[in-house]
SEDREN-185202 format. One record per residue (C-alpha): x, y, z; residue in one letter; residue number from 1. Coordinates in Angstrom, 1 decimal, padded with zeros to 4 digits, always signed. Example, Ala and Ser with C-alpha at 12.3 -4.5 7.8 and 13.67 -1.06 7.14 Angstrom:
<kolkes>
east  north  up  type  seq
+012.3  -004.5  +007.8  a  1
+013.7  -001.1  +007.1  s  2
</kolkes>
This chain:
<kolkes>
east  north  up  type  seq
+076.8  +139.1  +145.9  x  1
+079.2  +136.4  +147.0  x  2
+080.6  +134.5  +144.0  x  3
+082.4  +131.2  +144.6  x  4
+084.9  +130.1  +142.0  x  5
+085.9  +126.6  +141.4  x  6
+089.6  +127.0  +140.8  x  7
+090.3  +123.2  +140.4  x  8
+092.6  +120.9  +142.3  x  9
+095.3  +122.6  +144.3  x  10
+093.7  +126.0  +144.0  x  11
+091.8  +127.9  +146.6  x  12
+088.1  +128.7  +146.6  x  13
+087.1  +131.8  +148.5  x  14
+084.5  +134.5  +148.7  x  15
+084.8  +137.6  +146.6  x  16
+082.9  +140.7  +147.9  x  17
+081.4  +142.5  +144.9  x  18
+080.8  +146.3  +145.0  x  19
+077.3  +147.6  +145.8  x  20
+075.1  +147.5  +142.7  x  21
+073.9  +150.6  +141.0  x  22
+070.1  +151.1  +140.8  x  23
+068.6  +148.7  +138.3  x  24
+071.6  +146.4  +138.4  x  25
+072.8  +143.4  +140.3  x  26
+076.1  +143.2  +142.1  x  27
+077.9  +142.2  +139.0  x  28
+076.9  +145.4  +137.2  x  29
+074.5  +143.6  +134.9  x  30
+070.8  +143.8  +134.5  x  31
+068.8  +141.9  +137.2  x  32
+067.6  +138.4  +136.6  x  33
+064.1  +139.6  +136.0  x  34
+065.1  +142.2  +133.4  x  35
+066.3  +140.9  +130.1  x  36
+066.6  +144.0  +127.9  x  37
+067.5  +141.9  +124.9  x  38
+064.2  +140.1  +125.5  x  39
+062.0  +142.9  +126.7  x  40
+063.0  +145.4  +124.0  x  41
+061.3  +143.1  +121.4  x  42
+058.1  +142.5  +123.5  x  43
+055.1  +144.2  +122.0  x  44
+053.9  +146.7  +124.6  x  45
+050.2  +146.7  +125.3  x  46
+050.2  +150.5  +125.7  x  47
+053.8  +151.4  +124.9  x  48
+056.9  +151.1  +127.1  x  49
+058.0  +154.0  +129.2  x  50
+061.2  +154.5  +131.2  x  51
+059.3  +154.6  +134.5  x  52
+057.8  +151.2  +134.0  x  53
+061.2  +149.7  +133.1  x  54
+062.8  +151.4  +136.1  x  55
+060.0  +150.1  +138.4  x  56
+060.2  +146.5  +137.1  x  57
+064.0  +146.6  +137.4  x  58
+063.9  +147.9  +140.9  x  59
+061.3  +145.4  +142.0  x  60
+063.3  +142.5  +140.5  x  61
+066.5  +143.8  +142.1  x  62
+064.9  +144.0  +145.5  x  63
+063.6  +140.4  +145.3  x  64
+066.8  +138.9  +143.9  x  65
+069.4  +140.7  +146.1  x  66
+068.9  +138.6  +149.3  x  67
+069.0  +135.3  +147.4  x  68
+071.8  +135.8  +144.8  x  69
+074.7  +134.9  +147.0  x  70
+075.7  +131.2  +146.7  x  71
+077.8  +130.4  +149.8  x  72
+080.1  +127.5  +149.5  x  73
+083.1  +127.7  +151.8  x  74
+085.4  +124.7  +151.3  x  75
+085.3  +124.1  +155.0  x  76
+081.5  +124.0  +155.1  x  77
+080.8  +122.3  +151.8  x  78
+079.6  +118.9  +152.6  x  79
+078.7  +117.9  +149.0  x  80
+080.3  +114.5  +148.1  x  81
+083.5  +114.8  +146.1  x  82
+083.2  +112.9  +142.8  x  83
+086.4  +111.1  +141.8  x  84
+087.3  +110.6  +138.1  x  85
+087.3  +107.1  +136.8  x  86
+087.2  +105.4  +133.4  x  87
+084.0  +103.4  +132.7  x  88
+084.6  +099.8  +131.7  x  89
+082.4  +097.3  +129.8  x  90
+080.8  +100.0  +127.7  x  91
+079.7  +099.1  +124.2  x  92
+081.7  +102.2  +123.1  x  93
+085.0  +100.6  +124.0  x  94
+085.1  +097.9  +121.3  x  95
+084.0  +100.5  +118.7  x  96
+086.9  +102.8  +119.7  x  97
+089.3  +099.8  +119.6  x  98
+088.0  +098.9  +116.1  x  99
+088.4  +102.6  +115.0  x  100
+091.9  +102.7  +116.4  x  101
+092.8  +099.5  +114.5  x  102
+091.1  +100.8  +111.4  x  103
+093.2  +104.0  +111.4  x  104
+096.4  +102.0  +112.0  x  105
+095.7  +099.6  +109.1  x  106
+094.8  +102.5  +106.8  x  107
+097.7  +104.9  +107.3  x  108
+099.7  +103.4  +104.5  x  109
+096.8  +103.4  +102.0  x  110
+094.7  +106.5  +102.7  x  111
+095.6  +110.1  +102.5  x  112
+096.4  +111.6  +105.9  x  113
+093.6  +114.2  +105.6  x  114
+091.0  +111.4  +105.4  x  115
+092.0  +110.1  +108.8  x  116
+092.2  +113.5  +110.6  x  117
+088.6  +113.4  +112.0  x  118
+088.9  +109.8  +113.1  x  119
+092.2  +110.6  +114.9  x  120
+090.6  +113.6  +116.6  x  121
+087.7  +111.5  +117.8  x  122
+090.1  +108.9  +119.2  x  123
+092.1  +111.6  +121.0  x  124
+089.1  +113.3  +122.4  x  125
+087.6  +110.0  +123.5  x  126
+090.8  +109.1  +125.3  x  127
+090.9  +112.5  +127.0  x  128
+087.2  +112.4  +128.1  x  129
+087.5  +108.8  +129.4  x  130
+090.4  +109.8  +131.6  x  131
+088.2  +112.4  +133.3  x  132
+085.1  +112.0  +135.5  x  133
+082.3  +110.0  +134.1  x  134
+080.0  +111.1  +137.0  x  135
+079.9  +114.6  +135.6  x  136
+077.9  +115.7  +132.6  x  137
+079.0  +118.8  +130.8  x  138
+076.1  +120.6  +129.1  x  139
+076.6  +123.7  +127.0  x  140
+074.0  +126.4  +126.5  x  141
+074.3  +127.8  +123.0  x  142
+072.2  +130.2  +120.9  x  143
+072.1  +133.2  +118.8  x  144
+072.4  +136.8  +119.9  x  145
+069.4  +137.9  +121.9  x  146
+067.9  +134.4  +122.3  x  147
+068.0  +134.6  +126.1  x  148
+070.5  +131.8  +126.7  x  149
+072.3  +133.7  +129.5  x  150
+069.0  +134.4  +131.1  x  151
+068.2  +130.7  +131.0  x  152
+071.6  +129.9  +132.4  x  153
+071.0  +132.2  +135.3  x  154
+067.5  +130.8  +135.9  x  155
+068.9  +127.2  +136.0  x  156
+071.7  +128.2  +138.3  x  157
+069.3  +130.2  +140.6  x  158
+071.7  +133.2  +140.6  x  159
+072.8  +136.1  +138.4  x  160
+076.0  +134.5  +137.2  x  161
+076.1  +135.3  +133.5  x  162
+075.9  +138.9  +132.4  x  163
+072.8  +140.0  +130.4  x  164
+072.1  +143.3  +128.8  x  165
+071.4  +145.3  +125.6  x  166
+075.0  +145.4  +124.5  x  167
+075.9  +142.7  +121.8  x  168
+077.7  +140.5  +122.2  x  169
+077.1  +140.2  +125.9  x  170
+078.8  +136.9  +126.7  x  171
+082.5  +137.2  +125.6  x  172
+083.9  +133.9  +127.0  x  173
+082.5  +130.5  +128.2  x  174
+081.3  +130.6  +131.7  x  175
+080.8  +127.4  +133.8  x  176
+078.7  +126.6  +136.7  x  177
+079.3  +123.2  +138.5  x  178
+076.8  +121.6  +140.9  x  179
+079.4  +119.3  +142.4  x  180
+083.2  +119.2  +143.0  x  181
+085.6  +117.2  +141.0  x  182
+084.9  +118.9  +137.6  x  183
+088.1  +120.9  +137.5  x  184
+089.7  +118.5  +135.0  x  185
+086.7  +118.7  +132.7  x  186
+086.8  +122.5  +132.8  x  187
+090.5  +122.5  +132.2  x  188
+089.8  +120.5  +129.1  x  189
+087.4  +123.2  +128.0  x  190
+090.1  +125.9  +128.7  x  191
+087.7  +127.7  +131.1  x  192
+089.9  +129.7  +133.6  x  193
+089.2  +129.6  +137.3  x  194
+087.8  +133.2  +137.4  x  195
+084.9  +132.0  +135.1  x  196
+083.9  +129.0  +137.2  x  197
+080.9  +129.4  +139.5  x  198
+078.7  +127.4  +141.8  x  199
+074.9  +127.6  +141.7  x  200
+072.6  +129.2  +144.2  x  201
+071.5  +126.5  +146.7  x  202
+067.8  +125.7  +146.1  x  203
+065.5  +122.9  +147.2  x  204
+067.1  +119.7  +148.3  x  205
+065.3  +117.7  +145.6  x  206
+066.5  +120.1  +142.8  x  207
+070.1  +120.1  +144.0  x  208
+070.1  +116.3  +144.3  x  209
+068.8  +115.8  +140.8  x  210
+071.4  +118.1  +139.3  x  211
+074.3  +116.6  +141.2  x  212
+077.1  +116.1  +138.6  x  213
+075.9  +118.8  +136.2  x  214
+078.4  +121.2  +134.7  x  215
+076.6  +124.0  +132.8  x  216
+078.5  +126.1  +130.4  x  217
+077.2  +129.4  +129.0  x  218
+078.7  +130.0  +125.5  x  219
+079.1  +133.2  +123.5  x  220
+076.7  +133.9  +120.6  x  221
+077.2  +131.5  +117.7  x  222
+076.3  +134.3  +115.3  x  223
+078.5  +136.9  +117.1  x  224
+080.1  +139.6  +115.0  x  225
+083.4  +138.8  +116.8  x  226
+085.2  +135.9  +115.0  x  227
+086.9  +134.9  +118.2  x  228
+083.5  +134.3  +119.9  x  229
+082.3  +132.0  +117.1  x  230
+085.6  +130.1  +117.3  x  231
+085.1  +129.5  +121.0  x  232
+081.6  +128.2  +120.4  x  233
+082.9  +125.7  +117.8  x  234
+085.7  +124.6  +120.1  x  235
+083.6  +124.0  +123.1  x  236
+080.8  +122.3  +121.3  x  237
+083.2  +119.7  +120.1  x  238
+084.1  +118.8  +123.7  x  239
+081.0  +119.0  +125.8  x  240
+078.8  +116.0  +126.5  x  241
+075.5  +117.6  +125.5  x  242
+074.2  +121.0  +124.3  x  243
+071.0  +123.0  +124.9  x  244
+070.2  +125.1  +121.8  x  245
+068.2  +128.2  +122.8  x  246
+066.2  +129.7  +120.0  x  247
+063.7  +132.5  +120.0  x  248
+060.5  +133.1  +117.9  x  249
+062.4  +135.4  +115.6  x  250
+065.5  +133.3  +114.8  x  251
+064.4  +129.7  +115.3  x  252
+064.5  +129.2  +111.5  x  253
+067.9  +131.0  +111.0  x  254
+069.8  +129.3  +108.2  x  255
+073.1  +129.8  +110.0  x  256
+071.9  +127.8  +113.0  x  257
+070.4  +124.9  +110.9  x  258
+073.1  +124.7  +108.2  x  259
+076.1  +125.2  +110.4  x  260
+075.1  +123.3  +113.5  x  261
+071.9  +121.4  +113.7  x  262
+072.1  +119.7  +110.4  x  263
+075.8  +118.6  +110.8  x  264
+075.0  +117.5  +114.4  x  265
+071.9  +115.6  +113.5  x  266
+073.5  +112.4  +114.6  x  267
+074.0  +113.8  +118.1  x  268
+070.2  +114.1  +118.7  x  269
+070.3  +112.0  +121.9  x  270
+072.5  +114.6  +123.6  x  271
+070.7  +117.6  +122.2  x  272
+068.1  +119.9  +123.7  x  273
+066.3  +122.4  +121.6  x  274
+064.5  +125.0  +123.7  x  275
+062.1  +127.6  +122.2  x  276
+062.6  +130.6  +124.6  x  277
+060.5  +133.8  +125.0  x  278
+057.2  +132.1  +124.5  x  279
+055.7  +134.8  +126.7  x  280
+056.0  +137.1  +123.7  x  281
+053.7  +134.8  +121.7  x  282
+049.9  +135.3  +122.1  x  283
+047.4  +132.5  +122.3  x  284
+048.3  +129.3  +120.4  x  285
+051.2  +131.0  +118.5  x  286
+053.7  +129.3  +120.8  x  287
+052.4  +125.8  +119.9  x  288
+052.5  +126.7  +116.2  x  289
+056.0  +128.0  +116.4  x  290
+057.0  +124.9  +118.3  x  291
+055.5  +122.6  +115.7  x  292
+057.3  +124.5  +112.9  x  293
+060.5  +124.1  +114.9  x  294
+060.0  +120.4  +115.0  x  295
+059.4  +120.4  +111.3  x  296
+062.6  +122.1  +110.6  x  297
+064.5  +119.8  +112.9  x  298
+063.0  +116.8  +111.0  x  299
+064.1  +118.3  +107.7  x  300
+067.6  +118.7  +109.2  x  301
+067.6  +114.9  +109.8  x  302
+067.5  +115.2  +113.6  x  303
+065.5  +112.5  +115.3  x  304
+063.0  +113.9  +117.9  x  305
+062.7  +112.1  +121.2  x  306
+058.9  +111.6  +121.1  x  307
+056.8  +108.7  +122.2  x  308
+059.6  +107.2  +124.2  x  309
+062.0  +107.0  +121.2  x  310
+065.5  +108.3  +121.5  x  311
+066.2  +111.7  +120.0  x  312
+066.4  +115.4  +120.6  x  313
+064.4  +116.9  +123.4  x  314
+062.3  +119.8  +122.1  x  315
+060.3  +122.1  +124.5  x  316
+059.2  +125.6  +125.0  x  317
+059.7  +127.9  +127.9  x  318
+060.2  +131.5  +129.1  x  319
+063.4  +132.0  +131.0  x  320
+062.2  +135.5  +131.9  x  321
+058.9  +134.4  +133.6  x  322
+060.1  +130.9  +134.6  x  323
+057.3  +129.2  +132.6  x  324
+058.7  +125.8  +131.5  x  325
+062.0  +126.1  +133.3  x  326
+061.0  +123.6  +135.9  x  327
+060.3  +121.0  +133.2  x  328
+063.7  +121.6  +131.7  x  329
+065.3  +121.3  +135.1  x  330
+063.5  +118.0  +135.6  x  331
+064.6  +116.7  +132.2  x  332
+068.2  +117.8  +132.8  x  333
+068.1  +116.1  +136.2  x  334
+067.1  +112.7  +134.7  x  335
+069.6  +113.2  +131.9  x  336
+072.4  +113.9  +134.3  x  337
+071.6  +111.1  +136.6  x  338
+071.6  +108.6  +133.7  x  339
+075.4  +109.1  +133.6  x  340
+075.5  +108.1  +129.9  x  341
+075.7  +111.5  +128.2  x  342
+079.5  +111.3  +127.6  x  343
+079.3  +107.8  +126.2  x  344
+076.4  +108.7  +123.9  x  345
+078.3  +111.9  +122.7  x  346
+081.4  +109.9  +122.0  x  347
+079.4  +107.2  +120.2  x  348
+077.8  +109.9  +118.0  x  349
+081.2  +111.3  +117.3  x  350
+082.3  +107.8  +116.2  x  351
+079.2  +107.5  +114.0  x  352
+080.1  +110.9  +112.4  x  353
+083.7  +109.9  +111.8  x  354
+082.5  +106.5  +110.3  x  355
+080.1  +108.3  +108.0  x  356
+082.9  +110.5  +106.7  x  357
+085.1  +107.4  +106.2  x  358
+082.3  +105.3  +104.5  x  359
+083.2  +106.3  +100.9  x  360
+086.8  +105.0  +101.4  x  361
+085.8  +101.7  +103.0  x  362
+082.5  +100.6  +101.6  x  363
+082.7  +098.7  +098.3  x  364
+080.0  +098.4  +095.6  x  365
+079.3  +094.7  +095.3  x  366
+081.9  +092.0  +096.2  x  367
+085.3  +092.9  +094.8  x  368
+088.0  +090.3  +094.5  x  369
+089.7  +087.9  +092.2  x  370
+087.5  +085.1  +091.0  x  371
+088.5  +081.9  +089.3  x  372
+087.5  +083.3  +086.0  x  373
+089.8  +086.3  +086.4  x  374
+092.7  +084.1  +087.4  x  375
+092.2  +081.7  +084.5  x  376
+091.9  +084.6  +082.1  x  377
+095.2  +086.0  +083.4  x  378
+096.9  +082.7  +083.1  x  379
+095.6  +082.4  +079.5  x  380
+096.9  +085.8  +078.6  x  381
+100.3  +085.0  +080.0  x  382
+100.4  +081.7  +078.2  x  383
+099.6  +083.5  +075.0  x  384
+102.3  +086.1  +075.7  x  385
+104.9  +083.4  +076.4  x  386
+103.9  +081.3  +073.4  x  387
+102.8  +078.2  +075.2  x  388
+100.6  +076.9  +072.4  x  389
+103.3  +077.5  +069.8  x  390
+105.9  +075.8  +072.1  x  391
+103.6  +072.8  +072.5  x  392
+103.1  +072.5  +068.7  x  393
+106.8  +072.8  +068.1  x  394
+107.5  +070.1  +070.7  x  395
+105.0  +067.8  +069.0  x  396
+106.7  +068.4  +065.7  x  397
+110.1  +067.8  +067.2  x  398
+109.0  +064.5  +068.7  x  399
+107.7  +063.3  +065.4  x  400
+110.8  +064.5  +063.7  x  401
+113.0  +062.6  +066.1  x  402
+110.8  +059.5  +065.5  x  403
+111.4  +060.0  +061.8  x  404
+115.1  +060.3  +062.3  x  405
+115.2  +057.1  +064.4  x  406
+112.9  +055.0  +062.2  x  407
+113.4  +056.5  +058.8  x  408
+115.4  +055.0  +055.9  x  409
+119.0  +056.0  +055.9  x  410
+118.8  +057.2  +052.3  x  411
+116.0  +059.7  +053.3  x  412
+117.9  +060.8  +056.3  x  413
+121.0  +061.4  +054.2  x  414
+119.0  +063.4  +051.8  x  415
+117.5  +065.6  +054.6  x  416
+121.0  +066.2  +055.9  x  417
+122.2  +067.3  +052.5  x  418
+119.3  +069.7  +052.1  x  419
+119.9  +071.1  +055.5  x  420
+123.5  +071.9  +054.7  x  421
+122.4  +073.9  +051.7  x  422
+120.1  +076.2  +053.6  x  423
+121.5  +079.5  +055.1  x  424
+122.7  +079.1  +058.6  x  425
+123.4  +075.4  +058.2  x  426
+122.7  +073.3  +061.3  x  427
+123.0  +076.1  +063.8  x  428
+119.4  +077.3  +064.3  x  429
+119.4  +077.3  +068.1  x  430
+120.4  +081.0  +068.4  x  431
+117.2  +082.3  +066.8  x  432
+116.0  +085.5  +068.3  x  433
+112.7  +087.3  +068.1  x  434
+112.5  +090.4  +065.9  x  435
+112.1  +093.8  +067.7  x  436
+108.4  +094.0  +066.8  x  437
+107.8  +090.5  +068.4  x  438
+109.6  +091.7  +071.6  x  439
+107.3  +094.7  +071.7  x  440
+104.1  +092.6  +071.0  x  441
+104.9  +090.1  +073.7  x  442
+105.6  +092.8  +076.3  x  443
+102.4  +094.6  +075.4  x  444
+100.5  +091.4  +075.9  x  445
+102.0  +091.0  +079.4  x  446
+101.2  +094.6  +080.3  x  447
+097.7  +094.2  +079.0  x  448
+097.2  +091.0  +081.0  x  449
+098.4  +092.8  +084.1  x  450
+096.1  +095.8  +083.5  x  451
+093.1  +093.6  +082.9  x  452
+093.5  +091.5  +086.1  x  453
+094.2  +094.6  +088.2  x  454
+091.0  +096.3  +086.8  x  455
+089.0  +093.1  +087.6  x  456
+090.4  +093.0  +091.1  x  457
+089.8  +096.7  +091.7  x  458
+086.3  +096.7  +090.3  x  459
+083.9  +098.1  +092.9  x  460
+086.6  +099.0  +095.4  x  461
+086.8  +102.5  +096.9  x  462
+089.2  +104.7  +095.1  x  463
+092.2  +104.5  +097.5  x  464
+092.0  +100.7  +097.7  x  465
+091.5  +100.3  +094.0  x  466
+094.6  +102.5  +093.4  x  467
+096.6  +100.4  +095.9  x  468
+095.5  +097.2  +094.0  x  469
+096.6  +098.6  +090.7  x  470
+099.9  +099.8  +092.1  x  471
+100.6  +096.4  +093.6  x  472
+099.9  +094.8  +090.2  x  473
+102.1  +097.3  +088.3  x  474
+105.0  +096.9  +090.7  x  475
+104.8  +093.1  +090.6  x  476
+104.8  +093.2  +086.8  x  477
+108.2  +094.9  +086.6  x  478
+110.5  +092.3  +085.1  x  479
+107.7  +089.9  +084.5  x  480
+108.5  +089.4  +080.7  x  481
+112.1  +088.6  +081.6  x  482
+111.0  +086.2  +084.3  x  483
+108.6  +084.5  +081.8  x  484
+111.4  +084.2  +079.3  x  485
+113.6  +082.5  +081.8  x  486
+111.0  +080.1  +083.0  x  487
+109.9  +079.3  +079.5  x  488
+113.5  +078.4  +078.7  x  489
+113.6  +076.1  +081.6  x  490
+110.3  +074.5  +080.8  x  491
+111.3  +073.9  +077.2  x  492
+114.6  +072.3  +078.2  x  493
+116.9  +074.8  +076.5  x  494
+120.1  +075.6  +078.3  x  495
+122.0  +078.2  +076.6  x  496
+121.9  +079.4  +073.1  x  497
+118.8  +081.5  +073.2  x  498
+119.3  +085.3  +073.6  x  499
+115.7  +086.6  +073.3  x  500
+115.6  +088.3  +076.7  x  501
+112.3  +090.0  +077.6  x  502
+110.5  +089.0  +074.4  x  503
+108.0  +086.9  +076.2  x  504
+108.2  +084.2  +073.4  x  505
+111.1  +082.2  +074.6  x  506
+109.2  +079.0  +074.6  x  507
+108.2  +079.2  +070.9  x  508
+111.7  +080.4  +069.9  x  509
+113.6  +077.8  +071.7  x  510
+111.2  +075.1  +070.5  x  511
+111.8  +076.3  +067.0  x  512
+115.5  +076.0  +067.6  x  513
+115.0  +072.5  +068.8  x  514
+113.0  +071.7  +065.6  x  515
+116.0  +072.6  +063.5  x  516
+118.5  +070.7  +065.6  x  517
+119.9  +073.6  +067.7  x  518
+122.8  +072.6  +069.9  x  519
+121.9  +072.4  +073.6  x  520
+118.3  +071.4  +073.0  x  521
+116.9  +068.5  +075.0  x  522
+115.9  +065.4  +073.1  x  523
+112.4  +064.1  +073.6  x  524
+112.0  +060.8  +075.4  x  525
+111.8  +057.7  +073.2  x  526
+109.1  +055.1  +073.6  x  527
+109.9  +051.4  +074.3  x  528
+109.1  +050.3  +070.7  x  529
+111.7  +052.5  +069.1  x  530
+114.5  +050.0  +069.4  x  531
+112.4  +047.3  +067.7  x  532
+111.5  +049.8  +064.9  x  533
+115.2  +050.8  +064.5  x  534
+116.1  +047.1  +064.2  x  535
+113.4  +046.5  +061.7  x  536
+114.7  +049.5  +059.7  x  537
+118.2  +048.2  +059.9  x  538
+117.0  +044.8  +058.7  x  539
+115.3  +046.4  +055.7  x  540
+118.5  +048.3  +054.9  x  541
+120.6  +045.2  +055.2  x  542
+118.1  +043.4  +052.9  x  543
+118.5  +046.2  +050.4  x  544
+122.3  +046.0  +050.6  x  545
+122.4  +042.2  +050.5  x  546
+120.1  +042.0  +047.6  x  547
+122.0  +044.7  +045.7  x  548
+125.3  +043.0  +046.3  x  549
+123.8  +039.6  +045.3  x  550
+122.6  +041.1  +042.0  x  551
+125.9  +042.9  +041.4  x  552
+127.7  +039.6  +041.9  x  553
+125.5  +037.8  +039.4  x  554
+125.9  +040.7  +036.9  x  555
+129.7  +040.6  +037.0  x  556
+129.7  +036.8  +037.0  x  557
+131.0  +036.2  +040.4  x  558
+127.9  +034.4  +041.5  x  559
+125.6  +032.0  +039.7  x  560
+122.9  +033.6  +037.7  x  561
+119.4  +033.8  +039.3  x  562
+118.1  +037.3  +039.3  x  563
+114.7  +036.5  +040.8  x  564
+115.8  +035.7  +044.4  x  565
+118.1  +038.7  +044.9  x  566
+115.7  +041.0  +043.2  x  567
+112.9  +039.9  +045.6  x  568
+115.3  +040.3  +048.6  x  569
+116.3  +043.8  +047.5  x  570
+112.7  +044.7  +046.7  x  571
+111.6  +043.5  +050.2  x  572
+114.2  +045.9  +051.7  x  573
+113.2  +048.8  +049.5  x  574
+109.5  +048.4  +050.2  x  575
+109.9  +047.4  +053.9  x  576
+112.0  +050.5  +054.8  x  577
+109.4  +053.1  +053.9  x  578
+106.7  +050.8  +055.3  x  579
+108.5  +050.7  +058.6  x  580
+109.0  +054.5  +058.6  x  581
+105.3  +055.1  +057.8  x  582
+104.2  +052.7  +060.5  x  583
+106.5  +054.4  +063.1  x  584
+105.1  +057.8  +062.0  x  585
+101.6  +056.6  +062.5  x  586
+102.4  +055.1  +065.8  x  587
+104.2  +058.3  +066.9  x  588
+101.2  +060.7  +066.4  x  589
+099.6  +059.9  +069.7  x  590
+102.8  +060.1  +071.9  x  591
+103.9  +063.2  +070.0  x  592
+100.6  +064.9  +070.6  x  593
+100.8  +064.0  +074.3  x  594
+104.4  +065.2  +074.5  x  595
+103.4  +068.6  +072.9  x  596
+100.4  +069.0  +075.3  x  597
+102.7  +068.2  +078.2  x  598
+105.2  +070.8  +077.0  x  599
+102.4  +073.4  +076.6  x  600
+101.1  +072.5  +080.1  x  601
+104.5  +072.9  +081.7  x  602
+105.1  +076.2  +080.0  x  603
+101.6  +077.4  +080.9  x  604
+102.0  +076.4  +084.5  x  605
+105.4  +078.0  +084.7  x  606
+103.9  +081.3  +083.3  x  607
+101.0  +081.1  +085.6  x  608
+103.2  +080.4  +088.6  x  609
+105.4  +083.4  +087.7  x  610
+102.4  +085.7  +087.3  x  611
+100.8  +084.4  +090.5  x  612
+104.0  +085.1  +092.5  x  613
+104.6  +088.5  +091.0  x  614
+101.1  +089.9  +090.4  x  615
+098.3  +087.8  +091.8  x  616
+099.8  +087.3  +095.3  x  617
+100.5  +091.1  +095.9  x  618
+097.0  +091.9  +094.6  x  619
+095.5  +089.2  +096.8  x  620
+097.4  +090.6  +099.8  x  621
+095.9  +094.1  +099.1  x  622
+092.4  +092.6  +098.9  x  623
+093.0  +090.8  +102.2  x  624
+094.1  +094.0  +103.8  x  625
+091.0  +095.7  +102.5  x  626
+088.8  +092.9  +103.9  x  627
+090.5  +093.4  +107.2  x  628
+089.9  +097.1  +107.4  x  629
+086.3  +096.6  +106.1  x  630
+085.7  +094.2  +109.0  x  631
+087.1  +096.8  +111.4  x  632
+084.8  +099.4  +109.7  x  633
+081.8  +097.1  +110.3  x  634
+082.8  +096.8  +113.9  x  635
+082.9  +100.6  +114.1  x  636
+079.6  +101.2  +112.4  x  637
+077.9  +098.2  +113.9  x  638
+076.2  +097.4  +110.5  x  639
+077.2  +095.5  +107.4  x  640
+078.9  +097.6  +104.7  x  641
+077.1  +095.6  +102.0  x  642
+073.7  +096.7  +103.3  x  643
+072.6  +093.1  +103.9  x  644
</kolkes>
């Protein structure tokens, strides 16, 4: 036999003269195409096998096959068109690959490296495949030991290329047969050496034309006892454009085949052929029954079947030994190859599989995010931690106290001053500090507020993104109590005597210092009617003094007697002073309340702004990043992650 090897670009192709075959063997030393010992040994003999019958069948098959098993294809005489490699453009696969690439790039800092390994492999293999010929379709023939895949390979090639025999395993390395030139790069990618590259036996012009661009690869047994053989099967299956699974009536339901290959590759149904071989061993309607049961098992594996014009796996029965059904498979392969979309469909299925693995880390339950309710609750918790309400109440009391000082009677003011000098600490109350337990309570309130808003934002997010949101909130919360203390001091107008760093109650403490006249505290603004009230109080005081002096002068005889008039003047001053003070206090309630509310609002806004800058904005940034990657994931999967 003359075997022509496709050595690839820059390598020579020549004829290799094989030694004369022994009786019952072809020129490669293997059993003849018509003799499949692995097949025939299991065939139920009608009257029992004998060596003479086997020898006669083998000799007959050898005599018939010998003149036709030499595929001649000198490089000088080969007029088949050379197929150049090019990258297809405008394919729907391209935007999905771009989206997957962006998805991986956006996720590297948030997801574990192992979660992105499969997606990275798909991108690498897609780039490698798209750099090679898109006019070739690489189809692997895979199966279990004794299923007859090598016999089917030889039958499709029209020549005894792959070795068959009783010894198991028979196929030790992938063997390729290319119907056209230009497939060297694809075979290099499969790591198939030049000595294992063949050309088919020229057949009819129609058959050769239909299979132009086909690269058929015969694989070792997927259930081989040799671990290296199984590794080669797994490696090549991850790289080919399509696969023909050859099963036999004995092993078509093998758990190793279904659980290890067919079920995980159910998403690759459109580039999958499942062939029930050796139907010549089944009597009557048994072949149809086994084929129906095979379809049932494939349906249980989740593999769509290409029936009634719908896309899916192609399932058919044949006998590679007798040739029954091989022509139908050849015709289906021809249409499949000429469609030129197998590589794209295989890569698209790989993208689907990678997206399915990534789905748990990108698809959220519900609509996660920070709503207005969560933001307001966070602001309320910070306001409570910083003491905004207490600071507002203290500011209101301070405003009313200042009104009392300005509009009160001098005698009452003098008495209050005297009482204040008798109290411990005197007038210096501005340096009040929060006790340690108050420091701890305020810090715990801030931490609780941060944890609550982080949990609300992360609710429903996939675990990696929920963890990223919580970490952003915790990192932003570092130093938040101190920042709140500083902002509270600015909002309350204190400039210097408070030392309660990190307590989270600076507003209330400094306001309390202002209530007691602490130095450095800002005075509340005075309304326009205060000067008139002060003048009225001064007038009442002068009336008291004038009336008192008048009475004193009459008592000592300096002035003419007449007690009624000076007594009335003095009484008017005595009654008018408290009356003016009470009127001012009543008039000050409204402005004091508004002043306290304004102070509380300023402190609340300051705390909210600080919390927003340190916690909410980083959390919102993480949520925006998640929405970006979710949009990319939607572009990859081509369906909504919310299921709507």
